[in-house]
VOPAGU-2260 file (C-alpha; in pm, 1 decimal, decimal comma):
REM VOPAGU-2260
SITE   aa  ch    i         X         Y         Z
SITE  MET   A    0   -2329,4    -447,7     716,1
SITE  ASP   A    1   -2085,3    -197,4     570,5
SITE  ASP   A    2   -1974,6      78,3     805,9
SITE  HIS   A    3   -1846,8     408,1     665,1
SITE  CYS   A    4   -1745,1     721,2     853,6
SITE  LEU   A    5   -1793,4    1056,9     679,8
SITE  VAL   A    6   -1625,8    1366,3     821,6
SITE  LEU   A    7   -1755,0    1715,4     741,2
SITE  CYS   A    8   -1491,4    1986,0     777,1
SITE  GLY   A    9   -1502,5    2358,2     717,8
SITE  LYS   A   10   -1518,3    2701,9     871,5
SITE  GLU   A   11   -1795,5    2781,2    1119,2
SITE  GLY   A   12   -2123,5    2892,5     967,7
SITE  VAL   A   13   -2078,4    2731,3     624,7
SITE  GLY   A   14   -2377,6    2498,2     677,4
SITE  LYS   A   15   -2223,9    2165,0     779,1
SITE  SER   A   16   -2488,3    2093,9    1043,0
SITE  ALA   A   17   -2764,2    2206,0     806,7
SITE  LEU   A   18   -2647,3    1959,4     540,8
SITE  ILE   A   19   -2641,6    1677,9     796,0
SITE  GLY   A   20   -2989,3    1767,9     924,9
SITE  GLN   A   21   -3124,5    1770,9     570,6
SITE  PHE   A   22   -2973,9    1430,2     494,2
SITE  LEU   A   23   -3079,8    1263,0     819,8
SITE  GLN   A   24   -3426,5    1412,2     872,7
SITE  ARG   A   25   -3497,0    1618,5     562,0
SITE  VAL   A   26   -3523,8    1921,2     784,0
SITE  PHE   A   27   -3354,5    2257,0     731,9
SITE  ILE   A   28   -3200,7    2410,1    1043,5
SITE  HIS   A   29   -3269,6    2784,4    1030,0
SITE  GLU   A   30   -3090,4    2892,1    1345,8
SITE  TYR   A   31   -2713,9    2861,9    1358,8
SITE  GLU   A   32   -2560,4    2711,1    1670,9
SITE  PRO   A   33   -2182,1    2660,2    1681,2
SITE  THR   A   34   -2093,2    2291,3    1686,7
SITE  ILE   A   35   -1831,1    2158,9    1924,2
SITE  GLU   A   36   -1834,2    1812,6    1773,4
SITE  ASP   A   37   -2115,5    1568,0    1704,6
SITE  THR   A   38   -2146,6    1225,5    1545,0
SITE  PHE   A   39   -2465,6    1100,1    1382,6
SITE  THR   A   40   -2560,2     761,1    1240,5
SITE  LYS   A   41   -2803,3     649,3     974,3
SITE  GLN   A   42   -2878,4     315,0     811,4
SITE  CYS   A   43   -2933,5     328,1     436,9
SITE  LEU   A   44   -2986,4      89,2     149,1
SITE  ILE   A   45   -2732,7     175,2    -120,5
SITE  ASP   A   46   -2689,9     -39,9    -432,1
SITE  GLY   A   47   -2898,9    -311,7    -270,5
SITE  ARG   A   48   -2674,9    -332,8      36,5
SITE  HIS   A   49   -2743,1    -210,4     389,2
SITE  VAL   A   50   -2495,9      52,5     502,5
SITE  LEU   A   51   -2434,6     214,2     839,1
SITE  ILE   A   52   -2326,1     572,8     781,8
SITE  ARG   A   53   -2152,7     757,7    1062,8
SITE  ILE   A   54   -2130,7    1132,7    1006,8
SITE  MET   A   55   -1892,2    1345,3    1210,5
SITE  ASP   A   56   -1971,8    1715,6    1230,3
SITE  THR   A   57   -1648,0    1888,6    1327,8
SITE  ALA   A   58   -1606,9    2224,9    1493,6
SITE  GLY   A   59   -1523,7    2508,9    1257,3
SITE  GLN   A   60   -1214,3    2620,5    1444,0
SITE  ASN   A   61    -931,2    2835,3    1319,2
SITE  LYS   A   62    -650,6    2612,7    1448,9
SITE  PHE   A   63    -641,7    2235,0    1422,8
SITE  ASP   A   64    -506,8    2097,2    1748,9
SITE  GLN   A   65    -402,2    1740,0    1826,6
SITE  HIS   A   66    -747,1    1654,0    1964,1
SITE  TRP   A   67    -914,2    1757,8    1638,6
SITE  ILE   A   68    -661,7    1562,4    1431,8
SITE  GLN   A   69    -708,2    1252,5    1646,9
SITE  ASN   A   70   -1086,4    1266,7    1605,9
SITE  ILE   A   71   -1083,7    1295,8    1228,5
SITE  SER   A   72    -816,6    1027,3    1181,9
SITE  GLY   A   73   -1082,8     754,2    1190,6
SITE  GLY   A   74   -1268,5     897,8     893,5
SITE  ASP   A   75   -1313,0     699,7     572,2
SITE  GLY   A   76   -1387,6    1007,1     362,6
SITE  PHE   A   77   -1389,5    1384,6     399,1
SITE  LEU   A   78   -1634,7    1648,0     278,7
SITE  LEU   A   79   -1465,3    1988,4     267,4
SITE  VAL   A   80   -1743,4    2244,2     295,9
SITE  TYR   A   81   -1734,3    2616,6     225,2
SITE  SER   A   82   -2004,0    2874,8     172,4
SITE  VAL   A   83   -2018,4    3057,1    -160,1
SITE  THR   A   84   -2119,4    3364,8      41,8
SITE  ASP   A   85   -1804,6    3353,3     258,1
SITE  ARG   A   86   -1479,5    3410,6      71,8
SITE  GLU   A   87   -1267,6    3332,9     378,6
SITE  SER   A   88   -1423,7    2987,3     416,6
SITE  PHE   A   89   -1323,2    2914,1      56,7
SITE  GLU   A   90    -967,0    3037,9     104,5
SITE  ARG   A   91    -926,5    2819,9     411,9
SITE  ILE   A   92    -993,5    2496,0     219,8
SITE  PRO   A   93    -630,7    2436,1     102,9
SITE  GLU   A   94    -504,5    2460,7     463,0
SITE  LEU   A   95    -777,6    2220,9     573,8
SITE  TYR   A   96    -687,2    1978,3     295,4
SITE  ASN   A   97    -316,2    1987,1     384,1
SITE  THR   A   98    -390,9    1934,6     754,6
SITE  ILE   A   99    -599,9    1623,4     684,0
SITE  THR   A  100    -356,4    1467,7     436,9
SITE  SER   A  101     -61,8    1539,4     666,5
SITE  ALA   A  102    -239,9    1391,7     969,4
SITE  LEU   A  103    -331,3    1074,0     780,8
SITE  GLN   A  104       2,3    1074,9     592,4
SITE  THR   A  105    -159,7    1017,7     254,1
SITE  ARG   A  106    -336,6    1202,3     -25,0
SITE  ASP   A  107    -510,0     885,9    -137,2
SITE  LEU   A  108    -836,1     970,2      41,0
SITE  PRO   A  109   -1198,1     998,7     -74,9
SITE  MET   A  110   -1265,0    1373,5     -69,4
SITE  THR   A  111   -1524,2    1606,4    -214,3
SITE  LEU   A  112   -1530,4    1984,8    -216,6
SITE  ILE   A  113   -1881,9    2109,9    -135,8
SITE  ALA   A  114   -1986,1    2462,1    -229,8
SITE  ASN   A  115   -2286,5    2525,5      -4,9
SITE  LYS   A  116   -2557,0    2796,1       2,2
SITE  VAL   A  117   -2570,1    2828,5    -377,2
SITE  ASP   A  118   -2932,5    2946,2    -338,0
SITE  LEU   A  119   -2802,2    3282,1    -211,5
SITE  THR   A  120   -2705,6    3404,3    -557,0
SITE  ARG   A  121   -2706,8    3775,5    -470,6
SITE  CYS   A  122   -2462,7    3723,4    -183,7
SITE  ARG   A  123   -2228,1    3496,0    -374,8
SITE  GLN   A  124   -1855,8    3573,2    -335,2
SITE  VAL   A  125   -1706,7    3257,3    -489,2
SITE  SER   A  126   -1792,2    3162,2    -845,4
SITE  ARG   A  127   -1850,6    2811,9    -974,6
SITE  ARG   A  128   -1542,0    2839,9   -1191,6
SITE  GLN   A  129   -1325,9    2923,9    -888,1
SITE  GLY   A  130   -1467,7    2629,5    -695,4
SITE  ARG   A  131   -1402,4    2387,6    -979,8
SITE  GLU   A  132   -1052,0    2524,8   -1027,6
SITE  LEU   A  133    -967,4    2464,6    -660,8
SITE  ALA   A  134   -1109,6    2111,5    -676,6
SITE  ARG   A  135    -901,8    2042,6    -987,0
SITE  LYS   A  136    -591,6    2174,8    -813,0
SITE  LEU   A  137    -653,5    1951,7    -509,5
SITE  GLN   A  138    -753,2    1663,1    -739,8
SITE  ILE   A  139   -1086,5    1602,3    -567,3
SITE  SER   A  140   -1447,7    1608,5    -687,3
SITE  TYR   A  141   -1666,8    1919,6    -672,3
SITE  VAL   A  142   -2036,4    1956,0    -581,6
SITE  GLU   A  143   -2266,3    2255,6    -535,1
SITE  THR   A  144   -2547,8    2223,2    -281,2
SITE  SER   A  145   -2807,1    2411,7     -85,2
SITE  ALA   A  146   -2927,5    2261,8     240,8
SITE  LYS   A  147   -3231,5    2489,7     225,0
SITE  HIS   A  148   -3383,2    2404,8    -113,8
SITE  THR   A  149   -3230,5    2091,6    -265,3
SITE  THR   A  150   -3330,5    1811,3     -30,0
SITE  LEU   A  151   -3296,0    1540,8    -293,0
SITE  PHE   A  152   -2962,8    1673,4    -414,6
SITE  VAL   A  153   -2819,4    1673,1     -60,1
SITE  SER   A  154   -2924,6    1309,4     -21,1
SITE  TYR   A  155   -2777,2    1232,1    -362,3
SITE  THR   A  156   -2446,8    1397,2    -262,9
SITE  PHE   A  157   -2412,1    1186,6      51,7
SITE  THR   A  158   -2514,4     868,2    -131,0
SITE  LYS   A  159   -2263,1     922,3    -410,9
SITE  PHE   A  160   -1992,5     994,2    -156,5
SITE  VAL   A  161   -2064,0     668,3      28,5
SITE  GLN   A  162   -2033,2     486,2    -305,6
SITE  LYS   A  163   -1701,8     661,6    -357,3
SITE  ILE   A  164   -1575,4     546,1     -15,7
SITE  ARG   A  165   -1689,0     190,1     -83,8
SITE  ALA   A  166   -1512,0     182,5    -421,1
SITE  HIS   A  167   -1196,0     319,9    -260,8
SITE  LYS   A  168   -1199,4      49,7       7,9
SITE  GLN   A  169   -1251,9    -221,3    -254,0
SITE  ASP   A  170    -961,0     -88,4    -460,0
SITE  LYS   A  171    -735,2     -90,6    -154,6
SITE  THR   A  172    -841,3    -447,4     -73,6
SITE  LEU   A  173    -773,4    -561,7    -430,4
SITE  CYS   A  174    -436,1    -386,9    -433,3
SITE  ALA   A  175    -340,4    -543,5    -100,7
SITE  ARG   A  176    -451,0    -887,4    -222,3
SITE  SER   A  177    -264,3    -846,6    -550,4
SITE  TRP   A  178      47,8    -733,7    -365,4
SITE  THR   A  179      26,7   -1033,5    -130,5
SITE  GLU   A  180     -17,6   -1276,3    -420,3
SITE  GLU   A  181     273,8   -1119,8    -607,5
SITE  LEU   A  182     491,5   -1137,5    -296,9
SITE  THR   A  183     398,7   -1503,4    -245,3
SITE  LYS   A  184     466,6   -1576,9    -611,0
SITE  ASN   A  185     806,6   -1406,7    -602,2
SITE  THR   A  186     897,1   -1581,3    -277,0
SITE  SER   A  187     805,5   -1921,2    -424,1
SITE  SER   A  188    1000,9   -1840,7    -739,6
SITE  ASP   A  189    1304,0   -1734,6    -536,8
SITE  ASN   A  190    1288,5   -2051,8    -327,7
SITE  SER   A  191    1255,1   -2263,6    -642,9
SITE  SER   A  192    1553,1   -2088,9    -801,2
SITE  LYS   A  193    1752,3   -2131,5    -482,5
SITE  LEU   A  194    1665,4   -2502,7    -473,3
SITE  SER   A  195    1769,4   -2538,9    -836,5
SITE  LEU   A  196    2095,8   -2361,7    -766,0
SITE  ASP   A  197    2153,7   -2580,0    -460,8
SITE  ILE   A  198    2100,2   -2894,2    -669,0
SITE  GLU   A  199    2332,2   -2766,5    -939,4
SITE  ASP   A  200    2592,1   -2678,1    -679,7
SITE  MET   A  201    2556,5   -3020,5    -521,7
SITE  ASN   A  202    2585,9   -3189,7    -859,3
SITE  GLY   A  203    2890,1   -2979,3    -936,6
SITE  TYR   A  204    3038,2   -3071,4    -601,5
SITE  HIS   A  205    2988,6   -3442,7    -664,0
SITE  SER   A  206    3121,1   -3408,4   -1018,0
SITE  ASP   A  207    3432,5   -3227,9    -899,3
SITE  ARG   A  208    3476,1   -3479,8    -621,9
SITE  CYS   A  209    3451,6   -3769,7    -868,3
SITE  ASP   A  210    3705,6   -3601,6   -1095,2
SITE  VAL   A  211    3945,6   -3561,2    -803,9
SITE  GLU   A  212    3891,1   -3918,7    -690,8
SITE  ASN   A  213    3949,7   -4047,6   -1044,4
SITE  GLN   A  214    4264,0   -3839,9   -1073,3
SITE  ASN   A  215    4385,7   -3968,7    -737,6
SITE  THR   A  216    4318,0   -4327,2    -847,2
SITE  LYS   A  217    4518,0   -4272,7   -1164,8
SITE  ASN   A  218    4804,2   -4119,6    -970,1
SITE  ILE   A  219    4807,4   -4412,3    -726,3
SITE  ALA   A  220    4808,7   -4662,2   -1015,1
SITE  ARG   A  221    5096,4   -4477,8   -1180,7
SITE  SER   A  222    5287,8   -4470,3    -853,7
SITE  LYS   A  223    5236,7   -4844,4    -800,5
SITE  LYS   A  224    5342,9   -4918,3   -1157,4
SITE  LYS   A  225    5654,0   -4706,5   -1115,7
SITE  ARG   A  226    5746,2   -4879,8    -789,3
SITE  PHE   A  227    5693,7   -5218,4    -957,6
SITE  ARG   A  228    5933,1   -5123,0   -1238,6
SITE  ILE   A  229    6198,9   -5008,1    -993,4
SITE  LYS   A  230    6161,6   -5328,6    -796,3
SITE  ASN   A  231    6207,4   -5537,9   -1113,3
SITE  ILE   A  232    6518,1   -5342,9   -1212,7
SITE  ARG   A  233    6672,0   -5397,1    -868,7
SITE  HIS   A  234    6589,1   -5768,8    -886,4
SITE  VAL   A  235    6751,4   -5803,8   -1229,6
SITE  ALA   A  236    7058,3   -5616,0   -1105,1
SITE  LYS   A  237    7096,7   -5854,7    -811,3
SITE  LEU   A  238    7070,9   -6158,1   -1039,5
SITE  TRP   A  239    7334,2   -6012,1   -1274,0
SITE  GLN   A  240    7566,1   -5943,1    -981,0
SITE  LYS   A  241    7534,8   -6303,5    -852,9
SITE  GLY   A  242    7605,0   -6442,0   -1200,3
SITE  LYS   A  243    7916,3   -6231,9   -1230,9
SITE  GLU   A  244    8048,6   -6349,8    -891,4
SITE  LYS   A  245    8001,2   -6716,2    -993,1
SITE  GLN   A  246    8200,7   -6660,4   -1311,7
SITE  GLN   A  247    8489,6   -6510,3   -1113,7
SITE  CYS   A  248    8492,8   -6807,8    -873,3
SITE  ALA   A  249    8504,7   -7054,8   -1164,7
SITE  VAL   A  250    8809,3   -6880,3   -1316,6
SITE  ILE   A  251    9001,3   -6901,2    -991,7
């Protein structure tokens, strides 16, 4: 069974817990209670496959300490939630985004910007255009929801986000596999080239050695031939000297 961890982040009071309650139990939580930190689980059937979804509801704190960073570091995807009725919650999103990407040391993360409480049109402080512009700037997807009225759309948002996480994991697996295969291929190619070079070097060594040996053989033959000639000349000289001495003795 696939296991995916979703992390909801955002300022306090933006409706994170209400969204989770709507997705898990299709119940809208009317009373707001500040969340310290909770994790919920739900088994779903998505695209014909059973999935275990773990949802982390983070505290809407102003400063992100080491404990908060450590808790969210195990997340597979992040839902950045703000309320369209709270301008400050919207303006805090870039800081939240930078904190998450810095903590995980990557921007290659499944993320979605959620504009919540869109049912409160008269109290709206952040327009749809502004929300989309921020999402475009952060290069993440954008969704508008209302935990109070759009039960099906909340479920659809979570389901689509799980599909996004799954696709991201598959892409990373394929990239890692492709990288490993390429590395293995290059290593084999390098070893083959090295072996070829070694054989060529060895052949060159033997060829050079044969040339040297042949040259040495020729030099030895020349030296022997030269010594033989000198020996013959000395022998002829001795014979000539003996003949001359005999002639002198005969004259006397």
